[in-house]
N, C-alpha and C positions, 0 to 999 in steps of 0.2 A: 505493500501499499504506499505509494508515495506520498512525501509530505508535504503541503503546501505553506508558504510562509505568508504571515499574516502582518500589514504593517503595525497593527497595535499588539498583536502577540503570537501565540501557538496555537495552530487547530490541526486534525488531522481529518483528511475526507479521502472516500474513494472517488476514482472520475468521474465527473459529471454527476456527483452526490453535491445535495443543496447542504450547505451551510446552516447549521442551525443554532450555533453557540461560538463566541468567539471571547476570549480573554482580552477584557477591556482595560487591563491594568497592566500599565507600561513598566516592563521587569528591569530590574538591575543588574547589574555585570559585578559578581564576586571571582576572586581567583580561587580556585579548588585544590590545585596541583601547582609544584613548581619541581624546577630539575636543574641541573647545571653539568657541565663538564670543564674541569680544570686542566690544561696539559701538563703532561708528567715532566716535561723538560724546564727545571728551575735555572733562569739565567741570574745570577747576581750582579752587584755593579762590578764587579772584580773582572767579568767577563770584559769589558770593554778597554781595560788597561792597556791593549796592543793596538787599539785606534788610533788613527790620524783624524780629527776633527779639523774641519773646514769652516770658514764664514759663507754666508750667500755669496759674497764677491771671489770665490775662489782661493780665497786668501788664510795659509795654515795658521790655524789658533795659538798665538805665543804664548800662551800658559801651558805650563804640565801637565798631561792629561789627568792624571792623581786626582791634581786641582779641581780641574773642570768636572770631573765625578762626586768629589767632593761638594763643590759648589751646587750643583744640582741634584745630587740628594738631600742638601738642605732646601733648598727650595719646594722640591716636589716629595719629599719624603720617601720617594720610592728608593728600595734597597734590593729588591726583588722583582721578577715579572715571568711568565710564564710562555714558552714558545711549543708552538706545534711540531710535532716529530715530523721528518719527511715523511714517514708512510702514510699522510693524515693529510686531510685536506677540509676546506671549512663545512663542507657540506658533512664530514663525518662527525666534527664536532657536535654541530646544529642538530644532527641524527641520536647522537648519544646523550644530549640534554633533554630531546625530545622522549626517548628512552626512560630517561631517568623521572621525566615528570607525568609520564603515560602508564606508571606501574600499576596501578590501579583504576586506570580509564579505559574505556570501550574506543579505542582509536576509530573503528570506522563511523561512529557517531559522531565525529567531528564535522562541523559546518564548512571550516575555514582551517589552514595553517596559514599563517602569516609568516615569511623571516624576513627580517630586518639585517641587513647586511651591506655594504658597500663595496666592496672589490671582487665578488663572486666567489667561484671557485677556485682558489689560487693553489695549485700544485707547486713542489718543491722542484719538480722536474722540468718547468715551465712556468717562470713568473710571469704573468699576463693575467688580467681580468678574463672570467670565464663565468657568463651569463645566461647560456644555454644549455641545456634546459636551466630554469629558475633552482636556486638553491632549495626553495618550499618543492618542487617537481621532487627533486632528486630525492629530499628528506621525506617525502611521501611514499615516493616507489621505497627507499629502506625502510620504512615503516611496514610494509607490504598491505597498504591502505587500499581495496579493491572500491569502495563505496566512488562513483563520479562523481558524487555531488558533495566531497568533500574537496573545496576548490582552493588550489595552492598558489600562492604569489608573495612576491616579494616586495620589500618596502626598502628603498635606499633614501635615506633621508639624515645623511650625519650622523654622529654619536647618540642624539635623541631619538633613533630608529626604533629601538623597541619598544618605548614610551608610546611612540606615535603609533606601531602597531597594536596596543593596548587599546589606545584610542579610538582608532578606527574598529577593533573589535568592540568596544563600549556600544558606538553609532549601530553597528550590526545588530546587539541584542537588543537596543533599546526601540530598535524599528519594528523587534519582529522577525529579522531576516536570520538570525541564527539563535540557538541555543547552545552551543559550545563549539569552542574554538582554541585552536592554538597558537601562542604567539611565540617566537624565537629571535633572540639576538645572537648573532656567530660572527665571528670575526677576526682574519688572520693579517694583523700589521706589521709581524714581524718580517713577513717576504714583501712587504711594500716601505720597507724602514730603510732609509741611506746610512750605512756604517761609517759615513764620514759627516753627517751632520747630528749635533748633541741631542736633537728633539728624537732621535731613534732610540734612545735611552730610556723616553716615556711609553714606549708602544707596547702590547702584550698581544696574546692569543686566547680565546676562550668563547664559551657559549653558556647561554642560559634560557629556559623557557617557563614559561607559565600558560596552565590552562586557566582559560575564563568562561565563565557559564551562567546563564539566565537565574535569577532568583525572584523570589518576592520578599526575602529579608529585609531588614534594615541593617544594611549593611552593603560593602561593594563600592564601586567608584561612585565619587558624590559630585565630582566636577573635573572640567578640566580648560586649559586653555593653551594655546600653541601660536605662535610669531614665527617670521620668516624674515629677517633683515637682509635683503640682497642688494637694495639700491647703492649703499656704499659700502657691506661688507660681503658680499658673495665669494671673494677670492682670498681671503684670512686662512684657507685651508685648500690646495689644491695639490696637484702631481708636478712635476718636474723631473729635470736632470739631477745628478748626483752634486755635492758640492765640490768632490773632486775636481782641480782643474784637468786633469789629465783621462777623466771617465769618457768610456769608449762605447758605442752602441745607443739604442735609442730607449735602452729602458728605463722609466718614469719611477719614482719615489716620491712617497707620501711628504710634503713640505706644508709648514705651518708659520704664520706669522705670529710667534706667541705672545709678545707685550700687548700684541692689540686685540689677542683674542682673551687675554687675562683682564684686560681694561673694561672689555665689551661685557663678559661675561659676569665679573662683579657689579657692574652699572645696571645691567640687564635682568638678570634672571629673578634677582630679589624682586621685581616690578612683578614678573609675571607669575612667581608663586602666592604673592598677595592678591591679585586678581584672582586666579583659582582659587582660595581662600572664602576673598569675599565672595563668590561667584557661590560658594558652598554655605555661606552665611555663618563662617566660621572665624576665627582668627589665629594667628601664630602660636597664642597662648593655649588654645586647643590641642596642638599637635605634640604628640609622644615620639615620632621619630620622624628627621626628614633623610629621604634615600636620595644621595644625588650621584651625579653620573660621577665615576671616578677618573678625572681627568689630573689633575693636579691638587695635593692637599691644602697648599698654601693660599691655592686659587677657591678651593671649597670653605674653607675658616674665613677668607675674606668675605664672600658670598654669604656665609651664615651670618657673621658680624653686621653686614649691611643689611639683611633681612630683619635682625632684631630692632637695628636702629628705624627700619621704618615704622615698627612699632613702639619706638619710645622707649627701648629698653637694651640696657647693657648687659643684663643679666642673661648668660646663655648655659641651659642645664647641661650637666656634665656628658652625659652620654646620648644628646638628643641626635646626634649625625654619627652614625656608625660607619668606617672606613675601611676599605681593603686595599686601596692603592699602594700600601708602604711594600706588600708581597706579594700582588697579583698586578700592578700596573695598570695602565691603561687599555683595555680590550674594546674601546669602542661602545658599541651596540651591546656589546655583553657585560659589561660593569654593572649595568641595575639589575638585570635580572639574576644575574650570580650572586651580587651582594644580598638579594631579597632571598633566594635559596637557602644562601648559608645561615641568615638570620630564620628564617622562617625552620630551619633544622638545628638550630641551635649550635651553630657553629661560630659565633662570633660571642665572644667574653662580654659580660656586662650589657648584653643586648637582647631583650626578649620582646613579644609582642603580645598582646592580650585581644579579647573580644571586646569591642568597641572600642579599640584603641584608634587614633586618627594618624592615619602617615601619609605625608606629603614626598611624592615622588620628582624630580625634576632634572632636565638635563640640559644640556647645551652644547651643540658640534657646526659642522660643517655646513654653511649655505647662506648666512648663519641661521641657523634654528634654535630655538628653543620652545621648549614645552615643561607644564607641571601639571599635575594630578593629584588630587584629595581622593582618598580611599579610607572607608572605617573596615576596620577587622571584623570578620564573622567568628 
């Protein structure tokens, strides 16, 4: 019996059968399961001691490499990151995070599989973006899902991609177009990192996933706000040649105007978070946890400080902002779902969530894009 989707809820009927009852209560979206995959290769800062770093002008930096690394760690708080092993690709990570999230879920019941990523299925033996088929299609294939109405597609939206996928999923559920879906964030930044660029030490690999379902509970996604500042800020992250002046070939690497990104994020992210809380009829003082994209710990701390300043407060609760960047680095779209999964499974010391807690998710990245989502724990 095929399922028909209603604009206001879910109902079932046989072909040509007149519908007699429609659920008129708009559902909410709740997270019912999470999963993640952390690559097994741990790369410490000492890994970069034999690297020669150059500036964007092609001139070698005149500071000792050890000093460069020490200053980098002081600013970002990154001491270790995870790299994908050569036998795996982005879709493998996405699949393993999905498997982890779907342990107790009927995968054939999924209406959508949304995968947030930026570079496609990058392999170790062929460093280039591979977008055909999509990562989502590959994940659905690896999961063995036969249901043709499990629609699978990718969302390239910079680092805020996973959160944007959750927002899209919320729209599907609220409109009645979906009852259950899977949102994955998977990225392999290590294979697009220029070994002669200091910023290469920021980047990491990983994948995280969440199952989003319709509910009538007083819980779930309460509000969200998204903005894209492309007029002046579209190219603060882009792909370009290596900083090394004698680099050969046409291979492109991820580049970033780090100082501009820092200033933009600190100025803008707090505004979007406040807008999302205003939209939910809440204030920052109602929030138990702020889960923010793990880009740079100093930047995230500055964002938090400015956010409290918007509410006229200098008193920041000690454990309001869990961080994983010191040991996982910046894995782009994977940082938020991985952070959520570790938190939900009790793997982050001093951080726990309970029913009724208000959580804010926020992210910023290439585009430049920013989003914020307010969530009430079930």
